[in-house]
TIZA-161426 format. One record per residue (C-alpha): residue in one letter; x negated, y, z. Coordinates in steps of 0.5 Angstrom, whole numbers, padded with zeros to 4 digits, always signed. Layout:
N
AXYZ;...
# end
This chain:
469
X-0102+0281+0044;X-0101+0276+0050;X-0095+0275+0054;X-0099+0278+0060;X-0102+0284+0056;X-0100+0291+0057;X-0096+0294+0051;X-0100+0300+0048;X-0096+0306+0047;X-0098+0312+0043;X-0095+0319+0043;X-0096+0324+0038;X-0093+0331+0038;X-0096+0338+0038;X-0092+0340+0044;X-0096+0338+0051;X-0090+0338+0055;X-0087+0333+0050;X-0093+0329+0051;X-0093+0329+0058;X-0086+0327+0059;X-0087+0321+0054;X-0093+0319+0058;X-0090+0319+0064;X-0084+0315+0062;X-0089+0310+0058;X-0093+0309+0065;X-0087+0308+0069;X-0085+0302+0064;X-0092+0299+0065;X-0095+0301+0058;X-0102+0303+0057;X-0101+0310+0054;X-0105+0315+0050;X-0103+0321+0047;X-0105+0325+0040;X-0104+0333+0039;X-0103+0332+0032;X-0102+0326+0026;X-0109+0327+0024;X-0111+0326+0031;X-0107+0320+0032;X-0110+0317+0026;X-0117+0318+0028;X-0115+0314+0035;X-0113+0308+0031;X-0120+0307+0029;X-0121+0306+0036;X-0115+0302+0038;X-0109+0299+0036;X-0103+0301+0039;X-0097+0297+0039;X-0091+0302+0039;X-0092+0309+0037;X-0087+0315+0038;X-0088+0321+0033;X-0085+0328+0032;X-0082+0329+0025;X-0084+0336+0024;X-0092+0338+0026;X-0097+0342+0023;X-0101+0340+0017;X-0099+0333+0017;X-0091+0331+0018;X-0089+0325+0022;X-0086+0323+0015;X-0093+0323+0012;X-0096+0320+0018;X-0091+0314+0018;X-0094+0310+0012;X-0101+0311+0014;X-0100+0308+0020;X-0096+0302+0017;X-0101+0301+0012;X-0107+0301+0017;X-0103+0297+0022;X-0097+0293+0019;X-0094+0290+0026;X-0094+0297+0030;X-0087+0299+0031;X-0086+0307+0030;X-0080+0311+0032;X-0079+0318+0030;X-0077+0324+0034;X-0073+0330+0031;X-0068+0335+0032;X-0061+0335+0030;X-0062+0339+0023;X-0067+0333+0021;X-0063+0327+0022;X-0063+0326+0014;X-0070+0326+0014;X-0071+0321+0020;X-0066+0316+0016;X-0071+0317+0010;X-0077+0315+0015;X-0073+0309+0017;X-0073+0307+0010;X-0080+0308+0010;X-0081+0303+0016;X-0079+0307+0022;X-0076+0303+0028;X-0071+0308+0030;X-0071+0315+0031;X-0069+0320+0037;X-0066+0327+0037;X-0069+0332+0041;X-0067+0334+0047;X-0066+0327+0049;X-0065+0324+0056;X-0070+0321+0060;X-0066+0314+0060;X-0065+0315+0053;X-0072+0315+0052;X-0073+0309+0056;X-0068+0305+0053;X-0072+0306+0046;X-0079+0305+0048;X-0076+0298+0052;X-0073+0296+0045;X-0079+0297+0041;X-0083+0294+0047;X-0078+0288+0047;X-0079+0287+0039;X-0087+0287+0039;X-0087+0282+0045;X-0082+0278+0041;X-0086+0278+0034;X-0092+0276+0038;X-0089+0270+0042;X-0086+0268+0035;X-0093+0268+0032;X-0096+0264+0038;X-0090+0259+0038;X-0092+0258+0030;X-0099+0258+0032;X-0098+0253+0037;X-0093+0248+0033;X-0098+0248+0027;X-0103+0246+0032;X-0099+0241+0035;X-0098+0238+0028;X-0105+0238+0027;X-0107+0235+0033;X-0102+0229+0031;X-0107+0228+0026;X-0112+0225+0030;X-0110+0218+0029;X-0113+0211+0030;X-0114+0206+0035;X-0121+0204+0034;X-0126+0205+0040;X-0130+0211+0037;X-0124+0215+0036;X-0121+0213+0043;X-0127+0215+0046;X-0127+0222+0042;X-0120+0223+0045;X-0122+0221+0052;X-0127+0227+0051;X-0122+0232+0049;X-0118+0230+0055;X-0124+0232+0060;X-0126+0238+0056;X-0120+0241+0055;X-0119+0245+0062;X-0127+0247+0062;X-0130+0253+0059;X-0137+0249+0058;X-0140+0250+0051;X-0139+0244+0046;X-0143+0242+0040;X-0139+0238+0036;X-0143+0234+0031;X-0141+0229+0025;X-0141+0229+0017;X-0136+0233+0013;X-0129+0231+0013;X-0129+0228+0020;X-0124+0233+0023;X-0129+0237+0027;X-0124+0243+0027;X-0118+0239+0029;X-0122+0236+0035;X-0124+0244+0037;X-0117+0246+0036;X-0115+0240+0041;X-0119+0242+0046;X-0117+0249+0046;X-0109+0248+0045;X-0109+0242+0050;X-0112+0246+0056;X-0111+0252+0060;X-0113+0257+0055;X-0108+0254+0050;X-0104+0261+0050;X-0111+0265+0049;X-0113+0266+0042;X-0117+0261+0038;X-0121+0264+0033;X-0125+0259+0028;X-0131+0262+0024;X-0134+0258+0018;X-0141+0261+0018;X-0143+0257+0012;X-0138+0261+0008;X-0139+0268+0010;X-0144+0272+0006;X-0150+0273+0010;X-0151+0281+0010;X-0144+0281+0013;X-0143+0276+0018;X-0146+0280+0023;X-0141+0285+0022;X-0135+0280+0022;X-0138+0277+0029;X-0139+0283+0033;X-0135+0288+0029;X-0138+0295+0026;X-0137+0303+0027;X-0134+0307+0022;X-0140+0309+0017;X-0144+0304+0019;X-0145+0302+0012;X-0142+0303+0005;X-0135+0302+0005;X-0134+0302+0013;X-0128+0307+0013;X-0126+0305+0020;X-0128+0302+0026;X-0127+0294+0027;X-0127+0289+0032;X-0131+0283+0031;X-0129+0276+0032;X-0132+0275+0039;X-0128+0281+0041;X-0122+0278+0038;X-0123+0271+0041;X-0124+0275+0048;X-0121+0271+0054;X-0120+0265+0049;X-0124+0260+0045;X-0129+0262+0039;X-0130+0256+0034;X-0137+0257+0030;X-0136+0252+0024;X-0143+0250+0021;X-0147+0254+0026;X-0153+0251+0023;X-0153+0255+0017;X-0154+0261+0021;X-0160+0265+0019;X-0166+0266+0025;X-0164+0273+0026;X-0157+0272+0027;X-0159+0266+0031;X-0163+0271+0036;X-0157+0275+0036;X-0152+0270+0038;X-0156+0267+0043;X-0156+0274+0046;X-0149+0275+0046;X-0148+0268+0050;X-0153+0270+0055;X-0151+0277+0056;X-0143+0276+0055;X-0143+0282+0051;X-0143+0284+0044;X-0145+0291+0040;X-0142+0293+0034;X-0146+0294+0028;X-0148+0302+0028;X-0146+0303+0035;X-0150+0304+0042;X-0144+0301+0046;X-0144+0294+0048;X-0137+0291+0050;X-0136+0285+0055;X-0133+0279+0052;X-0131+0272+0056;X-0130+0267+0051;X-0131+0259+0051;X-0136+0257+0045;X-0135+0251+0041;X-0140+0250+0035;X-0140+0245+0030;X-0145+0242+0025;X-0146+0237+0020;X-0153+0238+0020;X-0158+0234+0025;X-0160+0240+0030;X-0164+0237+0034;X-0169+0235+0029;X-0168+0242+0026;X-0170+0245+0033;X-0176+0241+0033;X-0178+0243+0026;X-0177+0250+0028;X-0171+0252+0023;X-0166+0252+0029;X-0168+0256+0035;X-0169+0251+0041;X-0166+0256+0046;X-0160+0257+0042;X-0160+0249+0041;X-0160+0248+0049;X-0155+0254+0050;X-0150+0250+0045;X-0152+0243+0047;X-0149+0243+0054;X-0144+0237+0052;X-0144+0234+0045;X-0138+0230+0042;X-0140+0226+0036;X-0135+0224+0031;X-0136+0218+0027;X-0135+0217+0020;X-0129+0214+0017;X-0134+0208+0014;X-0135+0206+0022;X-0128+0206+0024;X-0125+0202+0018;X-0119+0199+0023;X-0117+0206+0023;X-0116+0207+0015;X-0109+0203+0015;X-0106+0208+0021;X-0109+0214+0017;X-0106+0212+0011;X-0099+0211+0014;X-0100+0217+0017;X-0101+0221+0011;X-0096+0217+0007;X-0091+0220+0012;X-0093+0227+0011;X-0093+0227+0004;X-0087+0223+0003;X-0083+0225+0009;X-0076+0220+0009;X-0079+0216+0003;X-0081+0208+0004;X-0087+0208+0000;X-0091+0201+0001;X-0098+0200-0001;X-0100+0194-0006;X-0105+0189-0002;X-0110+0191-0008;X-0110+0198-0007;X-0111+0197+0001;X-0117+0193+0000;X-0120+0198-0005;X-0119+0203+0001;X-0122+0199+0006;X-0128+0197+0002;X-0129+0204+0000;X-0135+0208+0004;X-0131+0215+0004;X-0137+0220+0004;X-0132+0225+0005;X-0129+0222+0011;X-0122+0223+0013;X-0121+0229+0009;X-0122+0225+0002;X-0117+0220+0005;X-0112+0225+0006;X-0113+0228-0001;X-0113+0220-0004;X-0106+0219-0001;X-0104+0226-0003;X-0106+0224-0010;X-0103+0217-0010;X-0096+0220-0008;X-0096+0225-0013;X-0098+0220-0019;X-0094+0214-0017;X-0087+0212-0018;X-0085+0214-0010;X-0084+0206-0009;X-0091+0203-0009;X-0098+0206-0009;X-0102+0201-0014;X-0110+0201-0015;X-0109+0205-0021;X-0106+0211-0017;X-0112+0212-0013;X-0118+0216-0015;X-0123+0213-0020;X-0129+0213-0014;X-0124+0209-0010;X-0122+0204-0015;X-0128+0203-0019;X-0130+0197-0015;X-0124+0194-0016;X-0122+0195-0023;X-0123+0188-0025;X-0118+0185-0019;X-0113+0191-0021;X-0113+0188-0029;X-0112+0181-0027;X-0107+0183-0022;X-0103+0186-0027;X-0104+0181-0032;X-0101+0175-0027;X-0108+0172-0026;X-0113+0171-0021;X-0107+0169-0016;X-0112+0166-0011;X-0117+0172-0010;X-0111+0177-0009;X-0107+0172-0004;X-0114+0171+0000;X-0115+0179+0000;X-0108+0180+0002;X-0109+0175+0008;X-0115+0178+0010;X-0112+0185+0010;X-0105+0183+0014;X-0110+0179+0019;X-0113+0186+0020;X-0107+0190+0021;X-0104+0185+0026;X-0110+0185+0030;X-0110+0193+0030;X-0103+0193+0032;X-0103+0188+0037;X-0109+0192+0040;X-0106+0198+0040;X-0099+0195+0043;X-0103+0192+0049;X-0107+0199+0050;X-0100+0203+0051;X-0097+0197+0055;X-0091+0196+0050;X-0090+0203+0050;X-0087+0204+0042;X-0087+0211+0042;X-0094+0212+0044;X-0096+0206+0039;X-0093+0209+0034;X-0096+0216+0035;X-0103+0212+0036;X-0102+0208+0029;X-0099+0214+0025;X-0093+0211+0023;X-0086+0212+0023;X-0081+0208+0028;X-0078+0204+0022;X-0085+0202+0020;X-0087+0200+0027;X-0081+0196+0028;X-0082+0192+0022;X-0089+0191+0023;X-0087+0188+0030;X-0082+0184+0028;X-0087+0181+0022;X-0093+0180+0026;X-0088+0177+0032;X-0092+0182+0037;X-0088+0185+0043;X-0081+0183+0047;X-0077+0186+0041;X-0080+0182+0036;X-0079+0176+0040;X-0072+0177+0042;X-0071+0179+0034;X-0074+0172+0032;X-0070+0168+0038;X-0063+0171+0036;X-0064+0169+0028;
# end
């Protein structure tokens, strides 16, 4: 629930006068209110909406509040439920609290007493929602820092993110698997004006074809076998925010047509329903396929392609930005071994520079995680790398361990150091000597940055240090 959304309040009681009073109080507090004359009617209404707070009578015909409570909690775990009870049933109300009720209020009650209870319930709901938002935001910010590199290609990607973050323009992100397409989509969302709105990621390639329509657009109760209650689709969940459609090239032609209609009409119709619901979402799609070629071949709808392809952002494979390998390695080392100083042997680094990384940044991340887990926590050797990465350097590794082939190792070491020096020098110039920004762009710790600046005599700090020594 967003901070500007109304708290949804439901009153369940078999006495019309009580329901009317509670509805009046709820409305005065700015709540969106609904009523139900029985527990059964309340459960039925849950199929069409999810109240944030519920106030239910304990003693009702057919189904009591004590039976109603666990049914609600099973369907809506985050909904807060309070019990109304008479003086003679306080022990039962306490039992209800053990089952998950927020609190109870005894009849007859004063209006101010009811207001206070509803306000406290609403505050808890808002607090839980705010905490969830903050957790999502922190996770997103942590993920955003994974866009590491100083190469021209990755800097161009960051510039495009800055331009797109405050627009509602559809974006198509292309690139090989593992290049970070979802990471970029999250960056566009969380760095812009929609950051407090929902971000919903959908992997079109992993969804079962027979279920993807109901997942995207929702369904009505009884629409198919197993549809025991109505459910909102992911487009409705993302309403007001961003929906990220990953691997959109995997959609069937039938689903492509339905998606196009949603994008054109800005409304969805759940499976099994005749009713349409308006949705306002920014669409970011991603694919590792060549959609332009697919639409020319007729395997992807041309009109959907042009609807999505308003702005295209292409993510380069890691083999085309090898200068970013070293910063990424240091970034992943800081993530998987926080607080530890783990170095990389020159041979291991050379093996990583020469590897083509068909799995791109995701493969490199897995490589470093494996090396940290298998290594001695001091230095990563070529033997700690996956076979696919080290195989072309196996002979150098053997010679290095035996103390042989010193000249080739020294030569490769010099080449790597020169590449590292040039990378750090270029980043330092780009940020005009701002060490904090340089560290973030390079993906290394503060101590590592200072050590590298001094080693390569880059920047005023290093020069001052060398002059004083």
